[in-house]
DOTI-363837 format. One record per residue (C-alpha): residue number from 1; residue in three letters; x, y, z. Coordinates in Angstrom, 3 decimals, padded with zeros to 6 digits. Example, Ala and Ser with C-alpha at 12.3 -4.5 7.8 and 13.67 -1.06 7.14 Angstrom:
<recs>
REC     i    aa         xx         yy         zz
REC     1   ALA    012.300   -004.500    007.800
REC     2   SER    013.670   -001.060    007.140
</recs>
This chain:
<recs>
REC     i    aa         xx         yy         zz
REC     1   UNK   -000.066   -000.022   -000.040
REC     2   UNK    001.430    003.331   -000.939
REC     3   UNK    002.331    006.016    001.724
REC     4   UNK   -000.114    008.603    001.894
REC     5   UNK    001.774    011.654    001.153
REC     6   UNK    001.066    015.528    000.220
REC     7   UNK    001.425    014.885   -003.562
REC     8   UNK   -001.060    011.975   -003.365
REC     9   UNK   -003.181    013.594   -001.273
REC    10   UNK   -003.796    016.953   -003.319
REC    11   UNK   -004.271    014.621   -006.584
REC    12   UNK   -006.494    012.455   -004.522
REC    13   UNK   -008.541    016.010   -003.712
REC    14   UNK   -008.424    017.531   -007.455
REC    15   UNK   -010.058    014.160   -008.312
REC    16   UNK   -012.837    014.556   -006.085
REC    17   UNK   -013.553    017.856   -007.446
REC    18   UNK   -013.183    016.814   -010.756
REC    19   UNK   -015.536    014.140   -010.545
REC    20   UNK   -018.526    017.011   -009.862
REC    21   UNK   -017.310    018.938   -012.337
REC    22   UNK   -018.239    017.345   -015.490
REC    23   UNK   -022.107    016.385   -014.638
REC    24   UNK   -022.878    019.791   -013.632
REC    25   UNK   -021.568    021.296   -017.074
REC    26   UNK   -024.017    018.894   -019.218
REC    27   UNK   -026.836    019.193   -016.890
REC    28   UNK   -026.576    022.639   -017.543
REC    29   UNK   -026.003    022.850   -021.625
REC    30   UNK   -029.027    022.938   -023.756
REC    31   UNK   -027.150    023.774   -027.220
REC    32   UNK   -023.921    022.108   -025.818
REC    33   UNK   -025.864    018.615   -025.956
REC    34   UNK   -027.426    019.198   -029.167
REC    35   UNK   -024.715    020.066   -031.656
REC    36   UNK   -022.184    018.582   -033.056
REC    37   UNK   -019.399    017.998   -030.791
REC    38   UNK   -015.867    016.893   -031.373
REC    39   UNK   -013.357    016.142   -028.229
REC    40   UNK   -010.146    014.090   -028.253
REC    41   UNK   -008.008    013.860   -025.125
REC    42   UNK   -005.073    015.467   -027.222
REC    43   UNK   -003.201    018.830   -025.879
REC    44   UNK   -003.982    022.004   -027.909
REC    45   UNK   -003.363    025.612   -027.167
REC    46   UNK   -005.608    028.559   -027.758
REC    47   UNK   -005.383    029.886   -031.233
REC    48   UNK   -004.986    026.152   -032.786
REC    49   UNK   -007.193    025.272   -035.670
REC    50   UNK   -009.087    021.958   -035.699
REC    51   UNK   -009.962    020.629   -039.479
REC    52   UNK   -013.712    019.155   -039.263
REC    53   UNK   -014.683    016.941   -042.509
REC    54   UNK   -017.525    017.385   -044.310
REC    55   UNK   -019.213    014.331   -046.311
REC    56   UNK   -019.405    015.229   -049.718
REC    57   UNK   -022.091    014.670   -052.129
REC    58   UNK   -022.174    012.242   -054.967
REC    59   UNK   -024.762    011.341   -057.875
REC    60   UNK   -026.711    008.072   -058.617
REC    61   UNK   -026.015    007.258   -061.994
REC    62   UNK   -028.361    004.408   -064.205
REC    63   UNK   -025.776    001.794   -065.134
REC    64   UNK   -027.593    000.627   -068.334
REC    65   UNK   -026.868   -003.134   -069.942
REC    66   UNK   -023.453   -003.282   -071.119
REC    67   UNK   -022.374   -000.018   -069.747
REC    68   UNK   -019.765    000.974   -067.632
REC    69   UNK   -019.811    003.022   -063.970
REC    70   UNK   -019.050    006.910   -064.140
REC    71   UNK   -016.228    007.366   -061.621
REC    72   UNK   -016.654    010.547   -059.325
REC    73   UNK   -014.342    012.873   -057.777
REC    74   UNK   -015.897    014.149   -055.147
REC    75   UNK   -014.110    016.982   -053.027
REC    76   UNK   -014.465    016.182   -049.183
REC    77   UNK   -015.521    019.299   -047.589
REC    78   UNK   -013.575    020.590   -044.571
REC    79   UNK   -014.909    023.201   -042.277
REC    80   UNK   -011.998    024.754   -040.121
REC    81   UNK   -012.842    025.422   -036.181
REC    82   UNK   -010.626    027.716   -034.222
REC    83   UNK   -009.662    026.954   -030.701
REC    84   UNK   -010.432    030.600   -029.714
REC    85   UNK   -012.328    030.592   -026.026
REC    86   UNK   -010.323    029.565   -023.155
REC    87   UNK   -013.018    030.070   -020.647
REC    88   UNK   -012.352    029.933   -016.699
REC    89   UNK   -014.231    030.348   -013.584
REC    90   UNK   -011.993    030.460   -010.046
REC    91   UNK   -013.129    029.915   -006.774
REC    92   UNK   -011.277    029.551   -003.368
REC    93   UNK   -011.918    027.520   -000.465
REC    94   UNK   -010.500    028.824    003.039
REC    95   UNK   -010.373    025.090    004.596
REC    96   UNK   -010.716    022.600    002.119
REC    97   UNK   -010.416    019.429    004.522
REC    98   UNK   -013.752    020.431    006.137
REC    99   UNK   -015.652    020.718    002.598
REC   100   UNK   -014.211    017.616    001.454
REC   101   UNK   -015.589    016.016    004.479
REC   102   UNK   -018.827    017.377    003.416
REC   103   UNK   -019.593    016.501   -000.187
REC   104   UNK   -022.998    018.983   -000.276
REC   105   UNK   -020.338    021.918    000.654
REC   106   UNK   -018.144    021.059   -002.306
REC   107   UNK   -021.101    020.943   -004.725
REC   108   UNK   -021.915    024.698   -003.574
REC   109   UNK   -018.544    025.881   -004.776
REC   110   UNK   -018.625    023.889   -007.613
REC   111   UNK   -021.633    024.143   -009.365
REC   112   UNK   -021.365    027.739   -009.587
REC   113   UNK   -018.245    027.997   -011.435
REC   114   UNK   -019.351    025.245   -013.644
REC   115   UNK   -022.769    026.520   -014.486
REC   116   UNK   -020.868    029.736   -015.688
REC   117   UNK   -018.753    028.023   -018.364
REC   118   UNK   -021.916    025.970   -019.648
REC   119   UNK   -023.471    029.638   -019.622
REC   120   UNK   -020.489    031.151   -022.027
REC   121   UNK   -020.719    028.176   -024.351
REC   122   UNK   -024.545    028.500   -024.724
REC   123   UNK   -023.969    032.358   -025.640
REC   124   UNK   -021.349    031.469   -028.412
REC   125   UNK   -023.256    028.884   -029.991
REC   126   UNK   -026.471    030.999   -030.029
REC   127   UNK   -024.516    033.679   -031.762
REC   128   UNK   -023.754    032.173   -034.353
REC   129   UNK   -027.238    032.818   -036.100
REC   130   UNK   -026.039    035.581   -038.092
REC   131   UNK   -023.890    033.240   -039.730
REC   132   UNK   -027.025    030.715   -041.186
REC   133   UNK   -027.318    033.037   -044.594
REC   134   UNK   -028.342    029.763   -046.872
REC   135   UNK   -031.788    029.788   -045.496
REC   136   UNK   -034.288    032.851   -045.748
REC   137   UNK   -035.038    034.249   -042.383
REC   138   UNK   -038.615    033.576   -041.377
REC   139   UNK   -040.232    035.523   -038.509
REC   140   UNK   -040.847    038.947   -038.254
REC   141   UNK   -038.454    041.086   -035.888
REC   142   UNK   -040.536    042.363   -032.949
REC   143   UNK   -043.654    040.555   -033.743
REC   144   UNK   -045.102    037.089   -031.682
REC   145   UNK   -043.628    034.009   -033.449
REC   146   UNK   -046.629    031.896   -035.634
REC   147   UNK   -047.279    028.593   -036.887
REC   148   UNK   -046.655    029.704   -040.365
REC   149   UNK   -043.442    030.553   -039.094
REC   150   UNK   -041.985    027.798   -037.319
REC   151   UNK   -043.821    025.647   -040.616
REC   152   UNK   -041.160    027.610   -042.806
REC   153   UNK   -038.591    026.836   -040.831
REC   154   UNK   -039.053    023.183   -041.050
REC   155   UNK   -040.075    023.236   -044.695
REC   156   UNK   -036.457    025.425   -045.495
REC   157   UNK   -034.658    022.284   -043.340
REC   158   UNK   -036.467    019.820   -045.378
REC   159   UNK   -035.338    021.740   -048.947
REC   160   UNK   -031.746    021.703   -047.539
REC   161   UNK   -032.396    017.813   -047.704
REC   162   UNK   -031.631    017.865   -043.936
REC   163   UNK   -031.792    013.671   -043.391
REC   164   UNK   -035.125    012.579   -042.336
REC   165   UNK   -033.638    010.377   -039.754
REC   166   UNK   -032.087    013.688   -038.102
REC   167   UNK   -033.458    015.321   -035.216
REC   168   UNK   -034.445    019.057   -035.802
REC   169   UNK   -034.439    021.294   -032.856
REC   170   UNK   -035.689    025.051   -032.252
REC   171   UNK   -034.496    026.578   -029.436
REC   172   UNK   -036.011    029.728   -028.737
REC   173   UNK   -036.194    032.627   -025.387
REC   174   UNK   -038.407    032.602   -022.678
REC   175   UNK   -041.068    034.795   -024.177
REC   176   UNK   -041.174    032.847   -027.500
REC   177   UNK   -041.689    029.571   -025.519
REC   178   UNK   -044.431    031.291   -023.859
REC   179   UNK   -045.650    032.388   -027.084
REC   180   UNK   -045.978    028.774   -028.472
REC   181   UNK   -047.685    027.006   -025.520
REC   182   UNK   -050.228    029.632   -026.121
REC   183   UNK   -051.244    028.559   -029.616
REC   184   UNK   -054.844    027.096   -029.565
REC   185   UNK   -054.029    024.372   -031.883
REC   186   UNK   -051.292    022.824   -029.689
REC   187   UNK   -052.104    023.767   -026.314
REC   188   UNK   -055.530    022.173   -026.015
REC   189   UNK   -056.416    018.556   -025.739
REC   190   UNK   -059.337    018.644   -027.979
REC   191   UNK   -056.925    019.882   -030.850
REC   192   UNK   -053.508    018.339   -029.825
REC   193   UNK   -054.205    015.410   -027.946
REC   194   UNK   -051.717    014.146   -025.160
REC   195   UNK   -049.377    016.851   -026.523
REC   196   UNK   -051.655    019.596   -026.017
REC   197   UNK   -051.914    018.357   -022.728
REC   198   UNK   -048.668    018.097   -021.500
REC   199   UNK   -047.981    021.931   -023.057
REC   200   UNK   -051.104    022.939   -020.725
REC   201   UNK   -050.522    021.443   -017.796
REC   202   UNK   -046.892    020.123   -017.639
REC   203   UNK   -045.813    023.573   -019.515
REC   204   UNK   -043.722    021.415   -022.056
REC   205   UNK   -044.232    022.141   -026.022
REC   206   UNK   -042.294    018.904   -026.413
REC   207   UNK   -041.995    018.266   -030.231
REC   208   UNK   -043.699    020.767   -032.693
REC   209   UNK   -043.644    020.767   -036.408
REC   210   UNK   -041.061    018.076   -036.195
REC   211   UNK   -039.020    020.439   -034.110
REC   212   UNK   -038.003    019.417   -030.391
REC   213   UNK   -038.190    022.789   -029.011
REC   214   UNK   -036.312    024.025   -026.182
REC   215   UNK   -035.920    027.374   -024.581
REC   216   UNK   -032.963    029.311   -023.475
REC   217   UNK   -031.991    032.299   -021.408
REC   218   UNK   -028.834    032.937   -023.758
REC   219   UNK   -030.991    033.760   -026.861
REC   220   UNK   -029.670    036.485   -028.411
REC   221   UNK   -031.795    039.546   -028.492
REC   222   UNK   -030.933    042.852   -030.367
REC   223   UNK   -032.322    046.217   -030.352
REC   224   UNK   -033.828    048.924   -028.542
REC   225   UNK   -037.857    049.722   -028.505
REC   226   UNK   -038.798    047.166   -030.411
REC   227   UNK   -036.370    044.435   -029.649
REC   228   UNK   -035.454    041.301   -031.911
REC   229   UNK   -035.116    037.731   -030.844
REC   230   UNK   -032.809    035.391   -032.906
REC   231   UNK   -034.190    031.728   -032.296
REC   232   UNK   -032.284    029.179   -034.193
REC   233   UNK   -033.750    026.207   -035.787
REC   234   UNK   -031.402    023.616   -036.890
REC   235   UNK   -030.223    020.325   -037.115
REC   236   UNK   -027.395    018.487   -035.147
REC   237   UNK   -024.813    018.755   -038.194
REC   238   UNK   -025.206    022.582   -038.972
REC   239   UNK   -023.251    023.599   -035.735
REC   240   UNK   -019.938    022.225   -034.244
REC   241   UNK   -018.830    022.363   -031.466
REC   242   UNK   -014.858    021.300   -030.657
REC   243   UNK   -013.264    020.852   -027.431
REC   244   UNK   -009.782    020.183   -026.538
REC   245   UNK   -006.936    019.282   -023.459
REC   246   UNK   -005.513    021.914   -021.913
REC   247   UNK   -001.941    021.189   -020.710
REC   248   UNK   -000.890    020.123   -016.836
REC   249   UNK    000.745    022.868   -014.945
REC   250   UNK    004.870    022.750   -015.447
REC   251   UNK    006.253    020.293   -012.666
REC   252   UNK    007.087    021.912   -009.396
REC   253   UNK    004.717    025.179   -009.825
REC   254   UNK    002.893    024.055   -006.722
REC   255   UNK   -000.345    023.086   -008.763
REC   256   UNK   -002.389    020.006   -009.541
REC   257   UNK   -004.479    019.256   -012.345
REC   258   UNK   -006.905    016.396   -012.975
REC   259   UNK   -009.172    016.156   -015.791
REC   260   UNK   -012.726    015.656   -016.424
REC   261   UNK   -013.817    014.105   -019.543
REC   262   UNK   -017.219    012.102   -021.063
REC   263   UNK   -019.294    012.384   -023.860
REC   264   UNK   -017.005    014.683   -026.136
REC   265   UNK   -016.370    017.102   -023.586
REC   266   UNK   -013.732    017.788   -021.253
REC   267   UNK   -012.670    020.468   -018.674
REC   268   UNK   -009.590    020.948   -016.683
REC   269   UNK   -009.686    021.172   -012.810
REC   270   UNK   -006.421    022.804   -011.330
REC   271   UNK   -005.838    023.492   -007.697
REC   272   UNK   -002.895    025.680   -006.414
REC   273   UNK   -001.766    027.389   -002.852
REC   274   UNK   -002.332    030.844   -002.314
REC   275   UNK   -000.250    032.364    000.298
REC   276   UNK   -001.899    035.649    000.017
REC   277   UNK   -005.291    034.518    001.250
REC   278   UNK   -003.979    030.911    002.642
REC   279   UNK   -006.414    029.414    000.963
REC   280   UNK   -006.784    026.750   -001.581
REC   281   UNK   -007.643    028.021   -005.325
REC   282   UNK   -009.691    025.937   -007.999
REC   283   UNK   -009.628    027.005   -011.571
REC   284   UNK   -012.417    025.008   -014.193
REC   285   UNK   -011.630    025.847   -017.221
REC   286   UNK   -012.323    024.456   -021.025
REC   287   UNK   -010.748    025.264   -024.362
REC   288   UNK   -013.101    025.036   -027.058
REC   289   UNK   -014.249    026.866   -030.677
REC   290   UNK   -017.602    026.919   -032.534
REC   291   UNK   -018.571    027.160   -035.990
REC   292   UNK   -021.444    026.678   -038.674
REC   293   UNK   -020.521    023.180   -040.622
REC   294   UNK   -023.755    023.555   -043.169
REC   295   UNK   -024.979    026.753   -043.278
REC   296   UNK   -027.976    025.251   -045.156
REC   297   UNK   -028.983    023.072   -042.148
REC   298   UNK   -029.818    026.177   -039.876
REC   299   UNK   -032.631    028.654   -040.090
REC   300   UNK   -032.932    032.227   -038.365
REC   301   UNK   -035.863    032.232   -036.922
REC   302   UNK   -037.060    036.179   -035.659
REC   303   UNK   -039.763    037.241   -033.450
</recs>
């Protein structure tokens, strides 16, 4: 049995903290759980570029009797995502041993830090709405969303040849979500059956016009006076989220790091001692980049 030393005790503490970090992150993500995520446990630095291959389009040819195949030379598409965001949340714990003895106290420290990272990722993903230019904007600026606007968004994705098997998502702000719940055809049992009953009683829109509907506080709103809300309809492959490992601290610097990785996400938790405050400092950070992968697979929905 190895001896208990300050070094392996420090590593154990960071591992315990890291265990609580990742579930809290994924549990507070909406967009991050819907888009195409790319994660590899390889070290990267801020500013690095990751190339994401996009499948080419091929044409089916009719092979006549005695004929020959027609060789195609498709070009593999490529989307470049720059790891340009190094988000961090740092906090200090004066008596770390007391906190570790009471796990609920550790969560009180950890969850706000992780939620802050989740909010930053959500904000960056939803800010991509302006880059979806292949399809016309649906809905009217400053006006309540209508059934016709949702129908137009779904039709645009169908015409863009989004696979029928691919889920479609509609992420809206709280006010727009509230409006959707009040559209009579979708919020009453006698017109929408069980789905209408859930919208009326549980408050959950669920699925509408082939969209899984979600609400987020981080949907962008612009303008003053008449405010424009920039909701987003898309399929998974419309947007890419790339996450990469951050390097370990230099040995002998007094900092200990541990990785929390699962489900195409990865976080780093760093513990260090702060002599000025006589406290243990924890930094939870993540290196990531976001970008549009398939322009035609997303629709900007205004309200």
